Structures are given as structure tokens and as C-alpha cells.
N, C-alpha and C positions, 0 to 999 in steps of 0.2 A: 536570368531574366524571368520574371513572373509571367506566366501565361494567363490568359483570361478565361480558361475553362472554369465554370462554376461547379462546385461540389458541395455536398451536404456537410455542415459543420458537426453533425451528430457523430460521424466517424472520427473526427478530430478529437472530440471530447472523450469518446470511448478509448481511443489510443492514449490520450493524455492521462486518464485515470489509470490505465494499464501501467503507465510509467511510474505512477505513484505507488502502486502496489503490484510489483512486477511478477508475483507468483500466483496471480489470481485470474479468475474468469469474470468478465463483466456481464452483468445482467442487462436486459434491454433498457435503453434510454430513449426518450422521446424529445428530440430537440429540433426546432425549426430554425434554420439559418443557413447562410451561404458564406463560403470563403473562396479563395482562389488557389489554383494549383501553384506550388512553389513558395507558399508563405512559410516563414520560419517559425518553428515551435521550439521553445527553450524552457526546460524546467530544471531547477536546481534547489537542493535543500542543504543548508549548512547547519550542523548542530554543534553543541558543546560537549559531545561525547567522543570517545576514541573509537570511531567507526569510520568506514570508508565514506567519504563525502562524494556524492554522485551528481552529475549533471547529464541531461540528455538533450541533444541537438538533433532536430529532424526537420523535414520539409513536407508540406502537404502534397498529396498526389491527386491524380485525376480520378473521376468516377467514384469518389467516396471511399477509396481504399485507405488503409491506415497510413499515416505519415512515414516516410522513409528516413532512416537514420543517416546522419551526415558524419562521415568518418574523418574528414579533412579540416575540421575547424581548429582554431587555436583558442583554448579555453583557459581563462585565468581568474583567480580569486584576488581581488584588490582589497586592501585594508585602508582605513582612514588615516593610518600612520605611515602610509607609503609602501608597505610591503606588497609583493606580488608573488603568487604561488601558481604554478602551472599544473593543470590537470593532464593526464595522459589518456589516450584513446584505448578502449578495450573492445572496440567493435560495435556495430549496430547503432552508432550514434551516441553510445555511452562513454562518459569520461569520468575518471576517478582521481581523487586526491587523497593521499594517505598521510598520516602523521601530522595532520593539521585539524584543529577544531576551533570553534568560535569561542572567544574570550569576552567576558563581561567588561563593558567599558569601551570596546572597540566596535566600529561599524564596518560592514563588508558590502562589496558589490561584485557582480559577476560581469566579466568582459568576454565576449565571443567575437573573434575575428574570422570572417568567412568571405572569400572572394573579394578581398579588398575593402569590405565593409566592416565597421566596428559597431557592435551591439553592446550596450551597457545598461545594467539595471540600476535602479535607485539604491542608495546605501541604506542598509538596515542594521540595527544593533541587536544585541542579545537581550531579550527581556530579563528583568530582574527576578520575577516571582514565578513560583510553581505552586501547583495544588497537590494535595495528597489523595491518591486513588486507593480505595479499598474494594477489592473485587469479590463478587459472589456469583453464583449461577443457580439456575433452576432447570428442571426437566418437566415439561408439560405436554399434554395433548391439546393441540389447538390448530386452527387453520393457519397455514404458512404459505406454501407454494400452491395449494389448492384450496377449495372451499370446504373440504372435509377435514376433520381433526387428524393431525399428524404428530409424530413424536418429534418434539422440538427442544433444542438446547438454547437457553438465553443467557448471555453474559451481561452482568450488570456492574456498575461502579457507583459507590457512594463517594462523592468527591467533596473534599473540604478545602475551601479557599484560604489563603493566608490572611492573617490579621493586618491588612493594609488598606489604605484608601486609594492606592494606586490602581488604575484599571488593569485588568488581566483578561487575556483572550486565549482560549484553549482550542486545540484540535487534537483528536485522537485517531490513531490507526490501530487495527487489531489483526494479529496473525495467530494462526494455530499451527502446532507442531505435534504430530502423534507418532507413536511407536508402532511399527508393523513387522512382526517376525515372518520370515519366509518359511515354507514347509521344509522340514529336515527329512530328506529322502535318505533313509538309512541303508537301503539296498540289502544285499546279502553279504555275509562274511564280515570283515572288519569295517565298521561304518566310517564314512568320511566325517570331517568336522562339520558342525552346524553352520549354515550360511550366516553371514553377518546380517543383522536386522536393518530395517529401513527407518529413517526418520524423515517424515514427509511434512512439508510446510506449505501453507496457503493462506490467503487473506480471507477473512470472514466478511461477507456482504461488501464487496469492494466498492459498490456504488452508494454505500451509506456514508455520509459525511457527518461525523460527530463533532459538533461545534458548540462553544459556550462563550457568551459575552458577559463577563463579570463586572463590567464598568458601571452598569446602572442598577445594580441590585445590592441590597444589604444582606441577602441570604449568604450564609457562610457554608452551607451544605446543600448539595443537590444530588439526586439519583438519576443516572442515565442508563439506558440500554445501549451497550457497546456493540452488540451484534447478536444475530440469531443464525442457527444452522440446523439442518435436519440431523436427527440422530441415526447413525448407521453403524456398521461393524467397526468403524474407526475407533469407537469408544470402548472396544473390547480391552484395549491396553492403555497404558498411561498416555494422557492427552494434555498438553500444555496450551495455555492461551496467554499470549503476550500483548499487553496494551501499552502502546507508546504514546505518552502524553507530550504534545508539542505546545509550549508556551510561545505564542507568536505576537507580533505587533498588530495594531489596529488595521493598518492597510492590508496586511495579509489576511486578517480575519474577514474584512469586507470582500476581498477577492473570493475567498472560499464560500462566503455566504452567497455570492452571486452564482458560483458554480453549483451550489446546493439547490438554488432556485431552478437552475437549468435542468438538473437531474430530476427534480421532483415535478417538473412541468409535464403533466399528462394531458392537459388542455383539450380543446376541441377546435374545430375549424374556425370558430368565431372568436377564439382567444387571440390576444395580441402576442405575436411571436417574440420571445426574448431575444435581445441582441447578443451577438458573440461576446464572450467575456475576455477582455484584454487585461494584461498584467502590468508589471513594472519594468519591462525591458523595451528598449527602443533603439532604432538606428541613430547613431550620433549625428550623422550628416543629413539624414532624410527622415524627419519626424513624421512624415506622411506614410511611411511604410508601416504596415500593420504587422506587429510581431506578437505571436501568441505565447502564453506560458507565464511563468512567475519564478523569481528567485527569492527564497525566504530564508530567514535566519531564526533558529528556534532553540530555546532551552528545553532539554529533553529529559524525560524520566520514563523508565520501563518498569511496569508492574506485572507480575505473573501469578497465575493460579492454575492448578491442575486437577484433573479428574482421574479416577480409576474405575475399573469395572464395578466395584462395590457401590459407586455413586449412582449408577444408571438403573432406573426402575423398570426398564424395558427388557424384554427377552431378545438377546442377540445371538446370532449363530456365527461361529468361526469357520469360514470356508477352507481354511488352510491347516486345520488341526490334523496332524498325521495319525493314520490308523493302519495297522498291518494288513487289514482286509481291503483297503482301498488301493487299486492299481496306481502306480506312480504316474502314469500318463493321464490319469483322470483328474488330477488337480488343475485348477484354473491357472491361467498364465500369471495372474496377480499374486499367486502363491509362490511363484518361481522367480519373479523379477520385480525389483523395486521400481524400475522405470515404467513397467506396465501398470503397477499399482498406483503410481503417482499420477499418471495420465496428464503429463505436461506440467505438473507442479514441481516445485523444487524438492530435491531429496538428496540424502547423503547416508552413508553407512556409519558415520561417526556421530556420536551423541554430542549435542551442543554443550558448551562448557557450563551452562547454567542448568543442565538437566539433572537436578538434584531434588530429592524428596525429603520432607520433614520426618 
């Protein structure tokens, strides 16, 4: 049962964006709005690639705390031709579906059964068209987090639309993955083997929504800033940037456009507060119940670019460079542990399968 405690929707939006980019930290958002404790938040993305398809089911909590994952829902993918595929719970409200991907010509909907209630999204089909992204980057001194010039990396994309009169709507997400070697403490006598390196991943500017509406333009090429970040010692070693292009339908684009307005709303006390953004999921029996979130189907393409130390025009210091004159207990914890270096980001000791250089 939904309680009547009112809470700030700002935390819901922060948590929702966190679900979209689960390896990132969210910058401050300024949102004015209220919701109620116990409201359902559902987000799902189905792509046409051989990746794990993920849905998150959660409920809002009191006092503005992030929504709490719901582990006991029954989550299913429905197709327009009558198939049904079941997701399995992996904890914290996350549900996964393996070995299933969106196919052009079919439409898909998400069904969530919880406490006897059935929640169903509208059917969405896989868009036909994609654009071509050509990535580039720059290193500059410019104000970024402060008003003073800072060392800044900027990732750009020159995007070419397909030669078609059909409308095309695009959304991009950006992730970074960098190599970080731990210090090899050789000790005395026969040295131990070197420790395995760290591969650390995170989102770039997770509250930046990169959107493009190609339905009303004759322009075939456009240049976009995909993301910016501070230059630090992460750039000492190979650093990859992965741009995932999602070709989505008009309804999904309009939803994300509303989310973008909410994120960018910095307003004043005299501005009109934006209304909470509702998606395409509803209670089958009770249309008056407010369900937050969205289920979208996307045609997907990933483009990557990498930097090496030779690309960086700034002086960087390696805090983990071994020296026989430095006592072993003097090295920072980030030089000994991938988990410490990652600071809550995703990390692994295994190189991604795409970790290849030209």
C-alpha cells in the first residue's frame, strides 16, 4: 500500500539516472517536485545486441532516500508475436535476460507482476536506421569544475545520418575504461610475480543527456560533445572511451527530452517547477496509479577511441612507480589495491575483449 509521506522527486531522478549508468557518480541536480512513498519505479532497455538485457524494479522511500530495489517481482518480456521470456533476479531490484535480443520487425513490451498487480509498458519496435559516429578528442586548459582554467579532456563525435527521409532519434551514453598497474613490490631475494593490472570503468558526466532529433532537419552531419572530464593520472596508461549510440523511437526521445529539461533546470524561486516525468508503463487494472520509469527498445552501435600517454600534453606523475629507494609501506593504498583505486567504480583484472590497439 502506498503511504502518503511526501518526498522530493530529486532523489528519485538521481537514483533513476544511476540505474542508467550504474558505474558512475551523479553530479548535483536541481529538481522541484514531489512524489509519494511506495511508488513503483521501473526502467528497462532492450537492444539488438548480444548483451545482457537488464530491468530494474524499485519503490520510492521516505525522506528522499534512493528507491529500494524490489527482489520479488515477476518480470517478463512480451513480443508482438506472442512469445514470453522471463527475466531472473540478480538482487537489488535488478533483473537480467540472457540470449535474447531485439529483432527488427517485432515489437516488445515489458510486464512486471508485483503483489498481484500487473504493470505493462506500451509496445515498442526496433528502429530501422542508425547513424555513423566518428570520434575525436581534445586536451585543453579551460574552466570546467571551477572558474579557473583546468586540464580538461573533451570527447567529440562527428555523426553522419543515413540517407533516408524517415525520422531518426538518437541517444548516446559514454563510458571510460582505463588501465592501472599496481606497484610491483619485488622485496628481497627471488621476486614474486607482478600483480595483475586493474581495468577500471566509469561513466563520463552521467547527468549529461546526449540527444538528437533528426526528424526535422536536412543536415546529414553534426558534431556533438559526448562528454568532458578532468585530466588526471588515469591518462598515464591506455585509456578507452566507449560511445554507445541508441537509435530510439519518437516517444522514447520525447521522454528523455523531458528528463533533460529536468536535469538542466537550475531555475529560481520564481520559475514554474517542472512536473514529474512519467513514462510508458502503467498498472493494467488501475490507470490512476503513477508508475515512474520507462521501457525502451533501441538499435545499438558502439564506437570506441583510445588515448595513450603520448597524446596528453600535460605533465602527469605516476604515484605507483616502483623505486628501490622507496620503502614498500610508503606506497599509497591505490597502488596496492584495484578496489581502492576504483573508489566504487566497476573494475576487473581481466582486459575487455575489445581491448585492442591499432
